[in-house]
C-alpha positions in Angstrom: 129.1 97.6 122.9 132.6 96.3 122.2 132.9 92.8 120.9 135.4 90.7 122.8 135.6 86.9 122.2 137.3 85.0 125.0 139.9 82.5 123.8 138.7 78.9 123.2 138.8 76.7 126.4 138.8 73.0 126.8 135.8 71.5 128.5 136.5 70.9 132.2 139.3 73.4 132.4 139.4 76.5 134.5 138.5 79.9 133.1 141.5 82.0 134.5 141.0 85.2 136.4 140.9 88.4 134.4 141.1 92.0 135.4 139.0 94.4 133.3 139.1 98.2 133.2 136.0 99.9 131.8 136.8 103.2 130.1 134.9 106.0 128.5 135.3 105.4 124.7 135.7 109.1 123.9 138.1 110.1 126.6 139.7 106.8 127.5 139.3 107.7 131.2 138.1 105.0 133.6 134.4 104.9 134.5 133.6 105.0 138.2 131.9 101.7 139.0 131.3 102.6 142.7 128.0 101.0 143.7 127.6 99.4 140.4 125.9 96.0 139.9 127.6 93.9 137.2 125.9 90.8 135.8 127.0 88.3 133.1 125.1 85.4 131.6 126.7 82.6 129.5 124.1 81.2 127.0 124.5 78.0 125.0 124.5 78.1 121.1 122.7 81.4 120.6 122.3 84.8 122.3 118.9 83.6 123.6 119.9 80.0 124.4 119.8 78.2 127.7 121.7 80.1 130.5 124.5 77.8 131.7 126.2 80.1 134.1 125.7 83.6 135.7 128.3 85.8 137.3 127.6 88.9 139.4 129.2 91.0 142.0 129.8 88.7 145.0 129.5 85.6 142.9 132.3 85.5 140.3 132.8 89.2 139.9 134.7 91.5 142.3 134.8 95.3 142.2 138.5 95.4 142.7 139.1 99.2 142.3 135.7 100.7 141.3 136.8 104.3 141.3 139.3 103.4 138.6 136.9 101.3 136.6 138.5 98.0 137.6 136.7 94.7 138.3 137.9 91.1 138.3 136.3 88.0 136.8 137.3 85.2 139.2 138.4 81.7 138.1 135.5 79.3 137.4 135.2 75.8 136.1 134.0 75.4 132.6 132.2 72.0 132.9 129.8 72.8 130.0 129.2 70.8 126.9 131.4 71.5 123.9 129.7 74.3 122.0 129.7 78.1 121.5 128.6 80.2 124.5 127.5 83.8 124.1 127.9 86.4 126.9 127.8 90.1 127.8 128.5 92.1 130.8 125.6 94.4 131.9 126.3 97.3 134.4 123.5 98.8 136.5 124.6 102.1 138.1 123.2 103.5 141.3 121.2 106.0 139.3 119.5 103.1 137.5 121.3 103.7 134.2 122.0 100.4 132.5 125.0 99.9 130.1 126.4 96.8 128.4 130.0 97.7 127.6 131.2 94.4 126.1 130.2 90.9 125.1 131.0 88.2 122.6 131.4 84.4 122.7 133.6 81.7 124.1 134.0 78.3 122.3 134.3 75.3 124.6 136.2 72.5 122.9 135.8 68.8 123.8 138.8 67.6 125.8 140.4 64.1 125.5 141.5 63.6 129.1 138.4 64.0 131.3 138.3 65.1 134.9 138.1 62.4 137.5 134.8 62.4 139.4 
């Protein structure tokens, strides 16, 4: 699993859309994600902490160009407490093979100007 830490984000701001290509580490060729289920959990403070958000295909994740290993993480609001949040992206392929290609953490920093309710 590759470690990738998302940049710090201010509490209440929007996590901006990201396109991600999954490649074979040895050959650097895209991995076919056709029919793949992708799931991500964000957990507060530790890797086994409380789940604060879950993304999956159809809810925050789009298989943009699966044959070429491309998926998109959609925008989402980060209205979580200021803290460190751990995550990883788990891929379940149609043949039931499960792989976690990358994960890391994202630090949510307390903002000064708070969103109006």
